[in-house]
Every structure is written in structure tokens, then in C-alpha cells.
C-alpha positions in Angstrom: 37.3 -24.5 46.7 35.7 -27.3 44.7 33.2 -24.8 43.2 36.1 -22.7 42.0 37.9 -25.7 40.6 34.9 -27.0 38.7 34.0 -23.5 37.5 37.5 -23.1 36.0 37.4 -26.5 34.4 34.0 -25.8 32.8 35.2 -22.4 31.5 38.2 -24.2 29.9 36.1 -26.9 28.5 33.4 -24.5 27.1 35.5 -21.5 26.5 34.2 -21.1 22.9 30.6 -21.1 24.1 31.2 -18.5 26.9 33.2 -16.3 24.5 30.4 -16.5 21.9 27.8 -15.6 24.5 30.0 -12.7 25.6 30.2 -11.3 22.1 26.5 -11.6 21.5 25.6 -9.9 24.7 28.2 -7.2 24.0 26.5 -6.4 20.8 23.0 -6.5 22.4 24.0 -4.3 25.3 25.9 -1.8 23.1 22.9 -1.6 20.7 20.4 -1.1 23.5 22.4 1.5 25.4 23.3 3.5 22.3 19.7 3.6 21.0 18.4 4.5 24.4 21.0 7.3 24.7 20.0 8.8 21.4 16.3 8.4 22.0 16.3 9.8 25.6 18.7 12.6 25.0 17.2 13.9 21.8 13.7 14.3 23.3 15.0 15.9 26.5 17.4 18.2 24.7 14.9 19.6 22.2 12.5 20.5 25.0 15.4 22.0 27.1 16.6 24.2 24.3 13.2 25.4 23.3 12.6 26.5 26.9 16.1 28.1 27.1 15.5 30.1 23.9 12.0 31.3 25.0 9.8 29.4 22.6 6.2 29.3 23.8 3.8 26.6 24.5 2.2 27.8 21.3 3.9 29.8 18.6 1.9 31.8 16.1 3.6 33.1 12.9 2.0 36.4 12.0 2.4 38.9 9.1 0.8 42.2 8.0 1.3 43.8 11.3 3.5 46.8 11.9 3.8 46.5 15.7 3.2 43.3 17.5 2.6 44.9 20.9 -1.1 45.6 20.6 -1.8 42.0 19.5 0.5 40.6 22.2 -1.2 42.6 24.8 -4.6 41.5 23.6 -3.5 37.8 23.8 -1.8 38.3 27.2 -4.9 39.7 28.7 -6.7 36.3 28.4 -7.1 34.3 31.6 -5.4 31.2 30.2 -2.3 33.1 28.9 0.7 33.7 31.1 2.8 35.8 28.8 3.6 36.6 25.1 7.0 37.5 23.5 7.6 38.5 19.9 10.5 37.5 17.7 11.1 39.6 14.5 11.5 37.9 11.2 11.0 38.2 7.4 9.2 35.5 5.4 11.0 34.9 2.0 11.8 32.2 -0.5 15.5 31.5 -1.1 17.8 30.1 -3.7 21.1 28.1 -3.3 22.9 27.8 -6.6 20.4 26.4 -9.0 18.2 25.0 -6.2 15.1 26.8 -5.1 13.5 26.2 -1.7 10.2 24.4 -1.7 9.2 26.2 1.6 9.6 29.7 2.8 12.6 30.6 4.8 12.5 33.0 7.8 15.2 35.6 8.2 15.5 36.1 12.0 17.1 39.2 13.4 19.8 37.9 15.7 19.5 39.2 19.2 21.6 37.1 21.6 20.2 38.9 24.6 16.7 37.6 23.7 17.5 34.3 21.9 21.0 33.1 22.7 21.4 30.6 19.9 24.3 28.2 20.0 26.9 28.7 17.3 28.6 25.6 15.9 32.3 25.3 15.2 33.0 25.0 11.5 33.5 21.2 11.7 30.3 20.8 13.7 32.1 19.0 16.5 31.0 21.4 19.2 30.1 25.0 19.9 32.1 28.2 19.9 31.5 31.4 21.7 28.5 33.1 20.1 29.4 36.3 18.1 28.4 39.6 19.7 27.0 40.6 16.3 26.7 39.3 12.8 28.4 41.4 10.1 26.3 42.8 7.3 26.0 40.5 4.3 26.7 37.4 6.5 24.3 34.7 7.5 24.1 31.7 9.8 22.2 28.6 8.8 21.1 25.2 10.2 23.6 22.4 9.7 20.8 20.4 8.0 21.2 22.8 5.0 24.4 20.9 4.3 22.5 17.6 3.8 19.5 19.2 2.1 21.3 21.5 -0.3 25.0 20.7 0.0 25.5 24.2 1.5 29.0 24.9 2.9 30.6 27.9 4.7 31.5 30.5 2.1 28.6 29.6 -0.2 26.0 32.2 -1.0 22.2 32.2 -0.5 19.9 34.5 -2.5 16.6 35.7 -1.2 14.1 37.2 -3.7 12.7 40.3 -2.0 10.7 41.7 -4.9 10.0 41.0 -8.6 12.2 42.2 -11.4 15.3 40.7 -9.8 15.3 42.7 -6.5 17.3 40.2 -4.4 19.4 40.1 -1.3 22.5 37.8 -1.3 24.3 36.6 1.8 27.5 34.6 2.4 27.2 31.7 4.8 29.4 32.6 7.8 28.6 29.5 9.9 26.0 27.2 11.4 23.7 27.7 14.4 21.7 25.2 16.3 17.9 25.7 15.8 15.8 23.4 18.0 12.6 24.8 16.4 13.1 24.5 12.6 16.6 23.0 12.2 15.7 19.4 11.3 15.8 18.3 7.7 12.3 16.9 8.2 11.0 20.5 8.5 10.5 22.5 5.3 10.6 26.0 6.7 14.1 27.1 7.8 15.4 29.9 10.0 18.4 32.0 9.1 20.2 34.5 11.4 21.0 37.9 10.1 22.0 41.2 11.6 19.7 44.2 12.4 21.2 46.3 9.7 20.4 43.7 7.0 16.9 43.3 8.4 16.2 47.0 8.2 17.6 47.1 4.7 15.3 44.3 3.5 12.3 45.8 5.2 13.0 49.1 3.3 13.2 47.1 0.0 9.9 45.4 0.8 8.2 48.7 1.5 9.5 50.4 -1.7 8.5 47.3 -3.8 4.8 47.8 -2.9 2.7 45.2 -4.7 5.7 43.8 -6.4 7.1 42.5 -3.1 7.8 38.8 -2.7 9.1 38.9 0.9 7.0 40.2 3.8 7.7 41.2 7.4 6.4 39.3 10.3 6.9 37.9 13.8 6.8 34.7 15.8 4.6 35.2 18.8 5.6 32.8 21.6 2.5 32.4 23.8 2.9 30.8 27.2 -0.1 29.1 28.9 -0.8 29.9 32.5 -0.1 27.2 35.1 -3.7 27.5 36.3 -5.1 26.7 32.8 -6.5 23.2 32.3 -7.2 23.6 28.6 -5.7 21.1 26.1 -3.7 22.5 23.2 -6.6 22.4 20.7 -9.0 24.0 23.2 -6.5 26.7 24.1 -5.8 27.4 20.4 -9.6 27.8 19.9 -9.8 30.2 22.8 -7.1 32.4 21.2 -8.8 32.4 17.8 -12.3 33.2 19.2 -11.3 35.9 21.7 -8.5 37.8 20.0 -7.8 39.3 16.6 -5.0 36.7 16.0 -6.9 35.0 13.1 -6.6 38.2 11.1 -2.8 38.1 11.1 -1.8 34.5 11.6 -0.1 32.5 8.9 0.1 29.3 10.9 0.5 28.1 14.5 2.2 25.2 16.1 2.4 23.9 19.6 5.7 23.1 21.3 4.7 19.4 21.3 4.0 19.5 17.5 7.3 21.3 16.8 9.1 18.7 19.0 7.4 16.0 16.9 8.6 17.6 13.7 12.1 17.9 15.0 12.3 14.3 16.3 10.4 12.5 13.5 13.6 10.9 12.0 15.0 10.0 15.4 11.8 8.5 16.6 11.3 6.3 13.5 14.9 5.0 13.4 15.3 4.6 17.1 12.1 2.6 17.2 13.4 0.3 14.4 16.7 -0.1 16.2 15.1 -0.8 19.6 13.0 -3.5 17.9 16.2 -4.8 16.3 18.0 -4.9 19.6 15.0 -6.9 21.0 15.4 -9.3 18.1 19.1 -9.6 18.9 18.3 -10.3 22.5 15.9 -13.1 21.4 18.5 -14.5 19.1 21.0 -14.5 22.1 18.4 -16.5 24.1 18.1 -19.0 21.3 21.9 -19.4 21.0 22.3 -19.5 24.8 19.6 -22.2 25.0 21.3 -24.3 22.4 24.7 -23.9 24.1 23.3 -25.0 27.4 21.7 -28.1 25.9 24.9 -29.1 24.1 27.0 -28.5 27.2 24.7 -30.7 29.4 24.9 -33.5 26.8 28.7 -33.1 26.6 29.0 -33.1 30.4 26.4 -35.7 31.0 28.8 -38.3 32.4 30.7 -35.7 34.5 27.5 -34.5 36.1 26.6 -38.1 36.9 29.9 -38.6 38.6 29.6 -35.3 40.5 26.2 -36.3 41.8 27.7 -39.5 43.2 30.2 -37.3 45.0 27.4 -35.4 46.8 26.7 -32.5 44.4 23.0 -31.7 44.3 21.1 -30.9 41.1 20.7 -27.3 42.5 24.4 -27.0 43.0 25.2 -28.2 39.4 22.6 -25.8 38.0 24.3 -23.0 40.0 27.6 -24.0 38.4 26.0 -23.7 35.0 24.6 -20.3 35.9 28.0 -19.1 37.1 29.7 -20.4 34.0 27.4 -18.5 31.6 27.3 -15.4 33.8 31.0 -15.3 33.4 30.4 -14.3 29.8 27.1 -12.5 30.2 28.0 -10.0 32.9 31.2 -8.7 31.2 29.3 -8.7 27.9 26.6 -6.5 29.2 29.1 -4.2 31.0 31.4 -4.1 28.0 28.4 -3.1 25.8 27.5 -0.3 28.1 31.1 1.1 27.9 31.1 0.5 24.1 27.9 2.6 23.8 29.7 5.7 25.1 31.9 6.2 21.9 29.2 4.7 19.7 26.5 7.3 20.9 29.0 10.1 20.5 29.8 9.1 16.9 26.1 8.7 16.0 25.2 12.1 17.5 28.0 13.8 15.5 27.0 11.9 12.3 23.4 13.1 12.6 24.1 16.8 13.1 23.5 17.5 9.4 20.2 15.7 9.4 18.7 16.7 12.8 20.3 20.1 12.9 21.2 19.4 16.6 24.3 18.2 18.4 22.4 15.8 20.7 24.3 15.2 23.9 25.9 11.7 24.0 26.1 11.4 27.8 24.6 8.0 29.0 21.2 8.1 30.6 22.7 5.9 33.4 19.5 5.1 35.2 17.5 4.1 32.1 20.4 2.0 30.7 21.1 0.2 34.0 17.4 -0.5 34.5 17.1 -2.0 31.0 20.2 -4.1 31.3 19.2 -5.3 34.8 15.9 -6.5 33.3 17.8 -8.2 30.5 20.1 -9.8 33.1 17.2 -11.1 35.2 15.6 -12.5 32.0 18.9 -14.3 31.1 19.3 -15.7 34.6 15.7 -17.0 34.6 16.2 -18.5 31.2 19.4 -20.3 32.2 17.7 -21.6 35.3 14.8 -22.9 33.3 17.0 -24.5 30.6 19.2 -26.3 33.2 16.2 -28.0 34.8 17.0 -31.2 32.9 20.0 -31.6 35.1 17.6 -32.7 37.8 16.7 -35.7 35.7 20.2 -37.0 35.3 20.6 -40.4 37.1 24.2 -40.9 38.3 24.4 -44.6 37.5 22.6 -44.3 34.1 24.9 -41.4 33.1 28.0 -43.4 34.0 26.8 -46.6 32.3 25.2 -45.1 29.1 27.0 -41.8 28.7 30.6 -42.9 28.4 30.4 -42.5 24.6 29.6 -38.8 24.9 27.3 -37.8 22.0 25.8 -40.9 20.4 26.7 -41.4 16.8 23.8 -40.6 14.5 22.0 -43.7 13.4 19.2 -44.5 11.1 18.0 -42.7 8.0 19.7 -45.1 5.6 16.6 -45.0 3.3 17.3 -41.3 2.6 20.7 -41.9 0.9 20.8 -41.8 -2.9 23.8 -42.4 -5.1 23.1 -39.3 -7.2 23.7 -36.2 -5.1 25.0 -38.3 -2.3 26.4 -35.2 -0.4 23.0 -33.5 -0.3 21.2 -36.7 0.8 23.8 -37.3 3.5 23.3 -33.8 4.8 19.5 -34.2 4.8 19.9 -37.5 6.6 22.2 -36.0 9.3 19.8 -33.0 9.6 16.6 -35.1 10.1 18.2 -37.6 12.4 19.7 -34.9 14.6 17.2 -32.0 13.9 17.2 -30.8 17.5 20.8 -29.8 17.1 19.9 -27.5 14.3 16.8 -26.0 15.8 18.8 -23.1 17.2 20.1 -22.2 13.8 16.6 -22.3 12.3 15.2 -20.1 15.0 18.1 -17.6 14.6 17.5 -17.5 10.9 13.8 -17.0 11.4 14.3 -14.0 13.7 17.0 -12.3 11.7 15.2 -12.8 8.4 12.0 -11.6 9.9 13.5 -8.3 10.9 15.7 -7.8 7.9 12.6 -8.5 5.7 10.6 -5.9 7.6 13.3 -3.2 7.1 13.6 -4.3 3.5 9.9 -3.8 3.0 10.0 -0.3 4.6 12.9 0.5 2.3 10.9 -0.7 -0.7 7.9 1.4 0.5 10.2 4.5 0.5 11.2 3.7 -3.0 14.5 4.7 -4.7 13.5 8.4 -4.8 11.3 8.4 -1.7 8.0 8.1 -3.6 6.3 6.2 -0.8 7.0 8.8 1.8 6.1 11.7 -0.5 2.8 10.0 -1.4 2.1 9.9 2.4 2.9 13.6 2.8 1.2 14.9 -0.4 -2.6 14.9 -0.5 -2.6 14.0 -4.2 -0.2 12.8 -6.8 1.9 15.1 -9.1 4.9 15.3 -11.4 5.6 19.0 -11.3 3.9 21.8 -9.4 4.2 25.5 -10.5 2.8 28.5 -8.7 3.1 31.8 -10.7 4.0 34.6 -8.3 5.0 37.5 -10.6 4.6 38.5 -14.2 4.8 34.9 -15.5 1.5 33.2 -16.1 0.4 29.6 -16.0 0.2 29.8 -19.8 3.9 30.7 -20.0 4.7 27.7 -17.7 2.6 25.3 -19.8 4.1 26.5 -23.0 7.6 25.8 -21.8 6.7 22.3 -20.5 5.0 21.4 -23.8 8.3 22.3 -25.5 9.7 19.2 -23.8 6.8 16.8 -23.5 3.0 16.7 -23.4 0.9 17.4 -20.4 -1.5 14.5 -19.8 -3.4 16.1 -16.9 -3.4 18.9 -14.4 -5.3 20.3 -11.4 -4.9 23.2 -8.9 -4.1 23.0 -5.2 -3.9 25.7 -2.5 -2.8 25.4 1.1 -4.4 28.3 3.1 -5.1 28.1 6.8 -8.7 27.7 8.1 -10.2 27.1 11.6 -12.1 24.0 12.4 -14.1 24.2 15.7 -11.8 27.1 16.6 -8.5 25.2 15.9 -6.2 26.2 13.1 -5.5 23.7 10.4 -3.8 23.7 7.0 -6.5 23.3 4.3 -5.6 21.4 1.2 -8.0 23.1 -1.2 -8.2 21.2 -4.6 -10.1 21.7 -7.8 -10.5 18.0 -8.3 -11.4 16.4 -4.9 -11.4 12.9 -6.4 -7.6 13.0 -6.5 -7.3 13.0 -2.7 -5.6 9.9 -1.2 -8.8 8.5 0.5 -8.7 5.9 3.3 -12.4 5.8 4.2 -15.7 7.3 3.0 -15.5 9.4 -0.1 -14.0 12.6 -1.3 -15.5 16.0 -0.6 -17.4 16.2 -3.9 -20.0 18.7 -2.7 -19.4 22.3 -1.5 -20.6 21.5 2.1 -18.3 18.5 2.6 -14.8 18.2 4.1 -12.3 15.4 4.4 -10.1 15.0 7.5 -7.0 13.0 8.3 -7.3 10.4 11.0 -5.4 12.6 13.3 -7.6 15.7 12.7 -10.7 13.6 13.1 -9.4 12.2 16.4 -8.5 15.7 17.6 -11.9 17.1 16.8 -13.7 14.0 18.1 -15.6 13.4 14.9 -16.0 10.7 12.3 -17.5 10.2 8.8 -21.0 11.7 8.7 -20.5 14.2 11.5 -20.7 17.9 11.0 -18.0 20.5 12.0 -17.8 24.3 11.8 -15.1 25.8 9.6 -14.1 29.4 9.7 -12.3 31.6 7.1 -11.9 35.2 6.3 -15.5 35.5 5.1 -17.1 33.8 8.1 -18.2 30.4 9.3 -20.2 27.5 7.9 -21.0 23.9 8.7 -19.5 21.1 6.7 -20.2 17.3 6.7 -17.2 15.0 7.1 -17.5 12.9 3.9 -14.3 10.8 4.4 -10.9 10.3 5.9 -7.8 10.9 3.7 -4.1 10.6 3.9 -1.7 13.6 4.2 1.0 13.7 6.8 1.8 17.4 6.5 1.9 19.1 9.9 2.0 15.7 11.5 -1.5 15.0 10.0 -3.1 18.2 11.3 -4.8 19.2 8.1 -8.0 18.8 6.2 -9.2 18.8 2.6 -11.8 21.0 0.8 -13.0 21.5 -2.7 -12.5 24.9 -4.3 -16.3 25.5 -4.0 -16.2 24.5 -0.4 -13.4 26.8 0.5 -15.2 29.7 -1.2 -18.1 29.3 1.2 -15.8 30.6 4.1 -12.9 32.4 2.5 -12.1 34.6 -0.5 -9.3 33.4 -2.7 -6.1 35.5 -2.2 -3.8 36.5 -5.0 -1.5 33.8 -6.3 -2.7 31.1 -3.8 -3.1 28.4 -6.5 -0.4 26.0 -7.4 -0.9 24.1 -10.6 0.1 20.4 -10.5 1.0 18.8 -13.9 1.4 15.2 -15.1 3.9 14.7 -17.8 3.7 12.5 -20.8 7.4 11.6 -20.4 8.1 11.6 -16.7 11.8 11.0 -17.2 12.2 14.6 -18.5 11.0 16.0 -15.2 14.4 17.0 -13.8 15.3 18.7 -17.1 12.0 20.6 -17.2 12.4 21.7 -13.6 15.8 23.2 -14.4 14.5 25.0 -17.5 11.6 26.5 -15.5 14.0 27.7 -12.8 16.3 29.3 -15.3 13.5 30.9 -17.3 11.2 32.3 -14.6 13.4 32.4 -11.5 11.5 33.9 -8.5 8.4 34.6 -10.6 7.3 31.0 -10.4 7.4 28.9 -7.2 8.2 25.3 -8.2 8.2 22.0 -6.4 8.1 18.3 -7.2 7.1 15.1 -5.5 10.0 15.4 -3.2 11.7 17.8 -0.7 15.4 18.4 0.1 15.2 16.6 3.5 14.0 13.4 1.8 17.5 12.5 0.6 18.7 12.6 4.2 16.1 10.1 5.1 16.9 7.8 2.2 20.7 8.0 3.0 19.9 7.2 6.7 17.8 4.2 5.6 20.6 2.9 3.4 23.0 3.2 6.2 20.6 1.4 8.5 20.3 -1.4 6.0 24.1 -1.8 5.8 24.3 -1.7 9.6 21.6 -4.3 10.1 23.1 -6.7 7.6 26.5 -6.3 9.2 25.1 -7.2 12.6 23.1 -10.1 11.1 26.3 -11.6 9.6 28.1 -11.3 13.0 25.2 -13.1 14.7 25.1 -15.8 12.1 28.9 -16.2 12.4 28.7 -16.6 16.2 25.7 -18.9 16.1 27.4 -21.1 13.5 30.7 -21.2 15.4 29.0 -22.2 18.6 27.0 -24.9 17.0 29.6 -26.4 14.7 32.2 -26.7 17.5 29.9 -29.0 19.4 28.8 -31.0 16.4 32.3 -31.5 15.0 33.5 -32.8 18.4 30.6 -35.1 18.7 30.7 -36.6 15.2 34.5 -37.2 14.8 33.9 -41.0 14.6 31.1 -40.5 12.1 33.5 -38.5 9.9 36.1 -41.2 10.4 33.7 -43.8 9.1 32.7 -41.6 6.1 36.4 -41.1 5.3 37.0 -44.8 5.5 34.3 -45.6 2.9 35.7 -43.0 0.4 34.3 -39.6 1.2 36.9 -36.8 0.8 37.4 -34.0 3.3 35.9 -31.5 0.9 32.8 -33.6 0.3 32.2 -33.9 4.1 32.7 -30.1 4.6 30.1 -29.4 1.9 27.7 -31.9 3.3 28.2 -30.5 6.8 27.6 -26.9 5.5 24.5 -28.0 3.7 22.9 -29.1 7.0 23.1 -25.5 8.2 21.8 -24.4 4.9 18.7 -26.6 5.2 18.1 -25.4 8.8 18.6 -21.7 7.8 16.4 -22.2 4.7 13.5 -23.5 6.9 13.9 -20.6 9.3 14.2 -18.1 6.5 11.0 -19.3 4.8 9.1 -18.9 8.1 10.7 -15.5 8.8 9.9 -14.2 5.3 6.3 -15.5 5.7 5.9 -13.8 9.1 7.3 -10.6 7.7 4.8 -10.7 4.8 1.9 -10.9 7.2 3.1 -8.7 10.1 5.2 -5.9 8.6 2.3 -3.7 7.5 0.3 -3.8 10.8 3.4 -3.4 13.0 5.1 -0.6 11.0 1.7 1.1 10.6 1.6 1.5 14.4 4.9 3.3 14.4 4.1 5.4 11.4 0.9 6.6 12.9 2.9 8.4 15.6 4.5 10.4 12.9 1.4 11.4 11.0 1.4 8.6 8.4 -1.8 6.6 8.8 -1.7 4.4 5.7 1.4 2.2 5.4 1.3 -0.6 2.8 4.5 -2.2 1.6 4.5 -3.7 -1.9 8.0 -5.1 -2.4 9.1 -6.9 -5.5 10.4 -10.4 -5.5 14.0 -9.5 -5.1 13.3 -7.5 -1.9 11.3 -10.4 -0.5 13.9 -13.0 -1.2 17.1 -11.1 -0.4 17.2 -11.3 3.4 16.5 -15.0 3.4 19.1 -15.6 0.7 21.8 -13.6 2.6 21.1 -15.5 5.8 21.2 -19.0 4.2 24.3 -18.2 2.3 26.0 -16.8 5.4 25.2 -20.0 7.4 26.5 -22.2 4.6 29.7 -20.2 4.2 30.5 -20.0 7.9 29.7 -23.6 8.5 31.9 -24.6 5.6 34.8 -22.5 7.0 34.3 -23.9 10.5 34.4 -27.5 9.2 37.9 -27.1 7.9 39.1 -29.3 10.9 37.4 -32.3 9.2 40.5 -32.5 7.0 42.5 -33.1 10.1 40.4 -36.0 11.4 42.5 -39.2 11.1 41.2 -42.7 10.4 42.8 -43.7 13.7 39.8 -42.0 15.4 38.0 -45.4 14.7 40.5 -47.2 16.9 38.4 -46.4 20.0 35.4 -48.5 18.7 
């Protein structure tokens, strides 16, 4: 009974602290559970849907083959292959309004019996019954096309089938869920059409002959036998070496690689949010520690009295534990419940970016385990922080502690007549610095993470330049690839009508085999333009550069030799360097034109000319003019891709969310700290009022103390971010194919997080100190 009575009394006395801890843990729990839900469900759902739709362990896109059965049978006959299935498609570029695709689309013949794709409702809130058939002239697209091109139901898409304006136009009937190519992070896109339209386009291709732009093909879904022990790269090599697949293949991807493409955005952002949730948990520990210390000081006398009544130190510590668990346990449980609608909202919001309606059901086991670990951490922390209760002497507490918090003394030498308010704040801060340590630590942690995200945002750049530099093997302003009657001279003449061309080079992206494994080859006429990380560019015909990931897959390093195979045969190349290009999750290599000609003959129209403009600001206008003038005869792209804008929007939303949470945590921290200080320093404020300080002056001086504490923490947080952001973020980016992350923010980006946190502490402390106006001079009567 006495435990219950004291527990209720403590809750009433420290209601503000318990409520503050409840709010912090509510946010921490909700953040953790929501991020874990999105992360866990997205990975599992992509794998589940690819299996349901029959996508293989390895998928090969092939063309130039009339009937896939002989090739499929040849592959299926291998010992390490379980089965092969073929999915019919047509490779083609596409145009949406005035926008041209920067990657080929794939018109997939809809066959619900073979591949039962899920069809979205028009508002993307769920699924509807899949149509038995698609009407002629109608098409279904991935929802990510809405964020990439602003495509809506009822809009039209035009597919250039052959030169001289031989096109096929479709009306968007709805959206379908594509777990294979649906993400905005993937350039190639699948479209569902009916058999009738497929046959019509096939006839158009055949009649066009050499003027054809589109081409027929298949996806071969190859399943590895359960008995096979080969890794993906080894298995790919076996297929290339023992079948005629290399004669027809355009590119191949494993299920793991496709899953990585699909989940790139989710993986990056959930990693950042998990790190932020960990920072919030650390902030909660700091605030909790400060609250425990203040409560013990405030209850110092009462604890001494309770000890004289027979309460042991252990029992008093258990009372403190029970008091804080009253806020912690409901906070964790409430956050878990709050994550249910939060995850549902996020999963719906990301449909137009991921192309998937990720299930929002809570991964109960994972979330409960995570929160249980957090709860045990909090219990251990509280037990550790309450250890000082053992050192309370009953008689000393009753004799010396009657005055509660001791009035701040000393520091008179700090006071100056000019700027007295600031000097008073500095004096109060230095003489009671332990009371502000929590605010400084909170500022440090929050500024550190906000600075880290700010640096990543600065690396991305306003138009995604940082990300595109990571994906492109070399820099460019405009790239043009003549495909029809137009020539490179025609393109250059139009460009020079707007501005001069300062430089140019040619790049092709054919497929080659390295040690039997298929890779995209970035073949360039000026190898010195590659973004090199180590070694040197492939300046000689017998040299090749690899990404870090390709080098790791092949088990080679700079100076080693590898065998490359093309349509003319095989040859040995020396690895001259490591370069940066995140295309295909880093599974690519770089060659000079002369090096490529050692193993392959140049196909028609493989070269894309990359131009540098004298006036870069005219680039959008020139791109529009090229599209209007040449249409499908010239393939155009720039240092961007449509999915990039979805990433930039997501990053901006993440920044807004982070700063909102930062402000909430600063508010709670300030409220918890100021309530204790204001109660403890009432007599000090009475003295200051008696000697002529106004209430406004005291509020400003009080707020400045928090500003000083936050400024110290912010400086340390900004400094830590400057040293740790690049190595920490680089670890995350490496998992997504980006091996060279280097943030170079400007001064405003560096200073903004610290400035926001300091101003927030000052503002909230000033608002909390409003009660100073109500402190009467009669408070001195107790002296």
C-alpha cells in the first residue's frame, strides 16, 4: 500500500517529466516500428511477388530470335538448370507528350494465366479484379510513371515502331503492379498490351525492315536447380559458355540484382530513418538521465526521510524505476499502435515512386523484439542513473537539504555592466553547467544527424547532379544518338544555332562477357573522362577499368588480367584502374574504343555523342528543340533521368520530417529542463527582481543559458558531422552501387542545422520562462 501511495505522489510531483518521457518514447517507438515495417515488408513483398509471377533466379532479355523454344530447351538441358519459361515482349522507345524516354520500354503481351499481374484501382488505394483481357489501343503502366512523367489515366503514350513516323499510340487505361521493373529507380519500364496489338506491332516491324526502330524479343526466366551449388556469377558464366545464349542476349539480371534495383530507394531512406530513430533513442536517454538527476535532487530530503522510515536504497530505486516506466511502457506501446496508420500512409504515399503497394501489416515479432531490447536498455539505464540514491545519508539529507536546490552562488567576476543580461546568463550557465549538460548533448546528437542529412542533400544537388555523377561513367551536358536519317552533323548544327560546343566525345553501352559473366561495357572514345577512383584510365587497347563491385565479383584488382568476350571472340585485358559508375548496381566495366574493337565489331548506331555546351543554361531549350526537330530519329538524354525527381522530392520530404521531429524533441527537452530550473531558482529570480531586473530581461537571460548550451552542442555536432558523414554514408551507398561518396556542402548547409537547433532552444526556453513574470517579491520572505 505504501508503495502505491508513494508512486502516486511521485507521479503527481513529477507529472511533467513522466509526460515528457512518454512523448519522446512515443515518437521513438512509432519511428522504429514504422521504418521496420516498411523495410521488412518491402523486401519480403518483392521476393514474394517475383516468385508468384514466375520470374526466374536469372532473367535474360533476348532479341533476334523467332521462336524461344530451341534456346529454352538448350538452356534447360544443363545440369544446373531446373526450368526455363519465356515471356513475350517488344523492345521500343516511347514518348509521353513532349518527353522522350531515356531507356527502352518493353511492351509485354498480357497473359493473366501465365503472369497474373495485380491491377490497381484508379486511386492506387488497392487492387481491383484483373481484367480478363485488355482492349485494343489500351495500355496499363506502372504507377511510377505518374511521378516520372506526370502520366495519368486517359493520357496517351506513343511508341516509335519504325522511321518516317511509323508509330503506335495507346491510351492509358490503368496501372499495374510490376515487381520487376516498376520502381522509378529503374530506367526500363514494362507496359501491358493485348495480343492483338502485339501482333499488329510485330507486323509493322517486319514490314519496316531496316527502318524498324522497335524489335521483338522475350524474357527468359531461368530457374536454378536445387542441387546446384554455383553462385550467380558462376552460373551465369556456365550459361554463356555452354549455350547459344550470348548470340541473342541483350542483358541479364539475377533476381537478387532486380530486387536491389527495386528496393534502392527504400533501402537508402529506411537506413537513414533507422539511424535517425537510433539518434532519437539516444536523445531520449539523455533527457531521461537529466530528468532522473533533477528528480533525485528535488526529492533529496524526502528520500532521506523515507530511509529513516525503513525504506532501503534498493526499494527507493525501484520506486524511481516504476515512476519512469509509467511513462515509458505506454509510450512504447502507443508508438507501436501509432505505427499502424503511419506505415499505411507511407506505403500509400510511396506507390508512385516504388511502383508497389507495400503491405503495411506490422512485422509483430521484429517490432516487439526491437522494443523489448529498447525497454531493457531503458531499465538498465534508469537503474544505473539511480545508483546515487545509495549515497544519500538520511541525517545529512534532512539537515542540509531542506532548502531544496541550492541557490547559485559565485561567478560575480563574470558580471559586466554592458550586456548585463548576457553576462548573467553566462554566469548562471557556468556555475550550474551540469544542469545544462543534457541540453548540450541533445543539441549535439540532433545537429549531428541533421547535418549529415543536409550534407547528403547537398551532395545530391538541386537537380540531382551528385547522384547522376555517380551513375554516369563520365560528365556530359547533352547526349544524342542518331538512330534514323538524322546525322550527328545535323544535331551539331542545331545545337550551334543556340550556343557553342566546347567539347564532345562518344560513348556506347554494349554487353560483354568478363570471365564468362555478362556486364554492361561503357565504351568511350576518350578514356581519360572516366570517373577514376584508383589506378589510371584504360588508355591502351589491352586495358580495362572496373567498378569496385565488378572487381570484387571477379576477384581481381589493379594489375591483374581478365578475359573479355564479345561477338568477335575473346582476349585478355589488364585491369588498369577502378572507376565509379553505379549503373546496374555497379556491375559494369569501362573500355576504350580500340579495346572494344579487339573483341567485338561495332554495331549500327551504337554510339551516343556527348556534348558540352558553352552556355549550359540553354540546355533545356536545346533539348526541346532537338526533340521537336528529330523526334524518334535521335535518341536524347541528359545528366538526369525521370526517376531522379522522385528521389529529390523524397529527400526534401525527409528533410522536412527530420526538422519537425528535431523541433519536437527540442521542445520536450526544453520543457523538462526549464520546469526544474524555474522551480529551483524562484528565490534567485526574486532577488534579481528586487535589484531592478524586469521580467522580460530575466526571461531573455534565462533563454540565453539554453542558447549557450545548445551552441556548444551544435558546434560539436557540426564538427563530428564534418568528419564522420562521408565515411558513414559511404558504407550505406556502397550497398547501392555508389562507391565514391564525398559531400562538399557550402557554408549555409553546414551552419543551418546548428542555427535551427540553437534558435529553437532559445525560443522554447523564452516561452517556458513566462512564469518568471508571476514570481512575486514575497518569495524572499522565506529567507
